[in-house]
NUKOL-690863 format. One line per field, with one value per residue (C-alpha): x, y, z; residue in one letter. Coordinates in nm, 2 decimals. Layout:
east = [X, ...]
north = [Y, ...]
up = [Z, ...]
res = [a, ...]
END
This chain:
east = [0.95, 0.88, 0.73, 0.37, 0.14, 0.16, -0.20, -0.10, 0.22, 0.03, -0.22, 0.06, 0.22, -0.12, -0.20, 0.14, 0.09, -0.27, -0.24, -0.33, -0.32, -0.69, -0.85, -1.20, -1.44, -1.80, -1.94, -2.05, -1.95, -1.66, -1.75, -1.61, -1.47, -1.28, -1.14, -1.02, -0.85, -0.67, -0.55, -0.43, -0.24, -0.08, 0.01, 0.19, 0.43, 0.81, 0.95, 1.31, 1.40, 1.04, 0.95, 0.61, 0.60, 0.27, -0.04, -0.38, -0.65, -0.99, -1.17, -1.55, -1.66, -1.79, -1.69, -1.33, -1.32, -1.41, -1.13, -0.88, -1.00, -0.95, -0.59, -0.53, -0.69, -0.47, -0.16, -0.28, -0.29, 0.06, 0.20, 0.06, 0.22, 0.55, 0.54, 0.57, 0.49, 0.31, 0.07, -0.23, -0.18, -0.15, -0.47, -0.66, -0.55, -0.77, -0.52, -0.74, -1.07, -1.11, -1.47, -1.57, -1.44, -1.60, -1.32, -1.04, -0.75, -0.45, -0.13, 0.12, 0.45, 0.43, 0.59, 0.89, 1.07, 1.41, 1.40, 1.44, 1.80, 1.82, 1.85, 1.81, 2.13, 2.27, 1.95, 1.67, 1.44, 1.39, 1.08, 0.92, 1.03, 0.85, 0.53, 0.56, 0.57, 0.26, 0.08, 0.20, 0.06, -0.27, -0.26, -0.21, -0.47, -0.72, -0.66, -0.71, -1.04, -1.15, -1.12, -0.93, -0.68, -0.52, -0.23, -0.26, 0.05, -0.05, -0.09, 0.10, 0.21, 0.22, -0.13, -0.27, -0.10, -0.25, -0.60, -0.58, -0.43, -0.12, 0.14, 0.47, 0.70, 0.42, 0.39, 0.13, 0.26, -0.04, -0.41, -0.55, -0.87, -1.02, -1.34, -1.53, -1.44, -1.62, -1.30, -0.92, -0.71, -0.55, -0.23, -0.12, -0.33, -0.04, 0.08, -0.27, -0.28, 0.06, 0.21, 0.50, 0.59, 0.74, 1.12, 1.30, 1.40, 1.73, 1.82, 1.76, 1.96, 2.34, 2.61, 2.90, 2.86, 2.70, 2.77, 3.03, 2.88, 3.11]
north = [-1.67, -1.40, -1.64, -1.61, -1.91, -2.13, -2.03, -1.66, -1.73, -1.93, -1.64, -1.39, -1.61, -1.68, -1.31, -1.27, -1.55, -1.47, -1.09, -0.98, -0.66, -0.65, -0.50, -0.64, -0.51, -0.51, -0.17, -0.25, 0.02, -0.05, -0.05, 0.27, 0.08, -0.15, 0.14, 0.30, -0.02, -0.03, 0.33, 0.24, -0.06, 0.17, 0.42, 0.15, 0.09, 0.15, 0.47, 0.58, 0.82, 0.78, 1.05, 0.90, 1.07, 0.91, 1.11, 0.97, 1.15, 0.98, 1.05, 1.08, 1.32, 1.13, 1.39, 1.39, 1.01, 1.04, 1.30, 1.05, 0.78, 1.02, 1.07, 0.70, 0.64, 0.90, 0.74, 0.39, 0.49, 0.65, 0.34, 0.11, 0.32, 0.30, -0.08, -0.11, -0.46, -0.53, -0.23, -0.44, -0.70, -0.43, -0.26, -0.58, -0.60, -0.44, -0.23, -0.04, -0.04, 0.33, 0.35, 0.01, -0.02, 0.09, 0.33, 0.52, 0.66, 0.85, 0.78, 1.06, 1.18, 1.48, 1.81, 1.93, 1.60, 1.78, 1.85, 1.49, 1.38, 1.08, 0.78, 0.99, 1.18, 0.94, 0.76, 1.03, 0.78, 0.61, 0.84, 0.66, 0.32, 0.42, 0.50, 0.16, 0.00, 0.17, 0.06, -0.30, -0.30, -0.18, -0.44, -0.73, -0.60, -0.57, -0.93, -1.04, -0.84, -1.01, -0.69, -0.64, -0.36, -0.25, -0.03, 0.20, 0.38, 0.46, 0.84, 1.16, 1.26, 1.63, 1.64, 1.43, 1.66, 1.97, 1.80, 1.74, 2.08, 1.93, 2.18, 2.22, 1.93, 1.68, 1.40, 1.13, 0.78, 0.55, 0.55, 0.27, 0.10, -0.08, -0.29, -0.61, -0.87, -1.18, -1.38, -1.33, -1.43, -1.77, -1.62, -1.26, -1.13, -1.05, -1.41, -1.54, -1.33, -1.46, -1.11, -1.22, -1.49, -1.49, -1.52, -1.80, -1.68, -1.87, -1.64, -1.33, -1.41, -1.36, -1.42, -1.19, -0.97, -0.94, -1.24, -1.19, -1.12, -1.35]
up = [2.80, 2.54, 2.28, 2.19, 2.23, 1.91, 1.80, 1.80, 1.61, 1.35, 1.32, 1.25, 0.98, 0.83, 0.79, 0.62, 0.38, 0.30, 0.26, -0.09, -0.29, -0.37, -0.67, -0.66, -0.39, -0.28, -0.21, 0.14, 0.40, 0.64, 1.01, 1.15, 1.46, 1.23, 1.03, 1.35, 1.45, 1.11, 1.15, 1.50, 1.37, 1.11, 1.38, 1.58, 1.30, 1.36, 1.22, 1.18, 1.46, 1.58, 1.34, 1.25, 0.91, 0.80, 0.74, 0.62, 0.44, 0.44, 0.11, 0.20, -0.08, -0.38, -0.63, -0.49, -0.51, -0.88, -0.93, -0.76, -1.00, -1.30, -1.19, -1.16, -1.50, -1.66, -1.53, -1.61, -1.98, -1.96, -1.78, -2.04, -2.32, -2.13, -2.12, -2.49, -2.61, -2.29, -2.32, -2.43, -2.16, -1.90, -2.01, -1.95, -1.58, -1.31, -1.13, -0.88, -0.70, -0.62, -0.72, -0.59, -0.23, 0.09, 0.20, 0.03, 0.22, 0.08, 0.28, 0.26, 0.39, 0.62, 0.54, 0.74, 0.73, 0.68, 1.06, 1.13, 1.10, 1.33, 1.09, 0.78, 0.75, 0.49, 0.41, 0.38, 0.21, 0.55, 0.59, 0.30, 0.44, 0.77, 0.58, 0.41, 0.74, 0.85, 0.54, 0.59, 0.95, 0.82, 0.54, 0.78, 1.02, 0.74, 0.64, 1.00, 1.00, 0.68, 0.47, 0.15, 0.10, -0.23, -0.26, -0.57, -0.68, -1.04, -1.01, -1.05, -0.70, -0.77, -0.92, -0.63, -0.37, -0.54, -0.55, -0.18, -0.10, 0.06, 0.20, 0.03, 0.12, 0.18, -0.07, -0.14, -0.13, -0.18, -0.25, -0.03, -0.12, 0.17, 0.18, 0.18, -0.09, -0.22, -0.17, -0.14, -0.43, -0.39, -0.52, -0.58, -0.86, -1.09, -1.04, -1.12, -1.43, -1.54, -1.53, -1.30, -1.05, -0.71, -0.71, -0.52, -0.17, -0.21, -0.50, -0.28, 0.04, 0.02, 0.28, 0.36, 0.06, -0.29, -0.51, -0.79, -1.12, -1.34]
res = [m, n, r, y, p, q, a, d, i, d, a, v, y, r, a, i, r, e, r, r, d, m, r, h, f, k, p, d, p, v, d, p, e, i, l, q, r, l, l, e, a, a, h, f, a, p, s, v, g, f, m, q, p, w, r, f, i, r, i, r, n, a, e, l, r, q, q, l, h, a, l, v, e, e, e, r, v, q, t, a, r, a, l, g, e, r, e, d, a, f, m, k, l, k, v, e, g, v, l, d, c, g, e, v, l, v, a, a, l, m, d, g, r, e, r, h, v, f, g, r, r, t, l, p, e, m, d, l, a, s, v, a, c, a, i, q, n, m, w, l, a, a, r, a, e, g, l, g, l, g, w, v, s, i, f, d, p, d, k, l, a, a, l, l, a, m, p, a, g, a, r, p, v, a, i, l, c, i, g, h, v, e, a, f, y, e, k, p, m, l, e, q, e, n, w, a, s, r, q, r, l, a, d, l, v, f, e, d, g, w, p, r, q, d]
END
């Protein structure tokens, strides 16, 4: 009775399978009505204790976008150095599309989260999990709309918070690049570039406890 029609079910699983973390964008603008739908999809995400901790900052100023990109580039170099022997390989990867995409949003945790105890007393990080759910909703909706979305996490959160005048307690989580693409990657980009491969699901599902490490 509660099951969707098969075509709708297929569409949901197709969006899940074909969602990609995009880095290559066309500069074409994003239709404002579509952007609004993506934000509404994010806002329908589940949140622990119904706290709805997500906040989205739309970056419209070109100079500010350049400053975001500079923060990402600064951390990209530091990340490369921290990778040691993989530094050169990392520097060859395209890890963001901040200057290329049609829209840039910064997803953040709101301030005052300490007031929300329901579901967070022993797991305070559930506020971050809730924001991740909102981003995933947006990601899947973007794929269904034919738009690419890339989650950029290579930045210093304190510097980004200062740049965007966030209040004390608020914290940026992601720079989201959204826009039109020539094509979606056939596989996750890092898999295509032989950086990593998807693990076997059978190795990640346990029964009745954690396997013994003999």
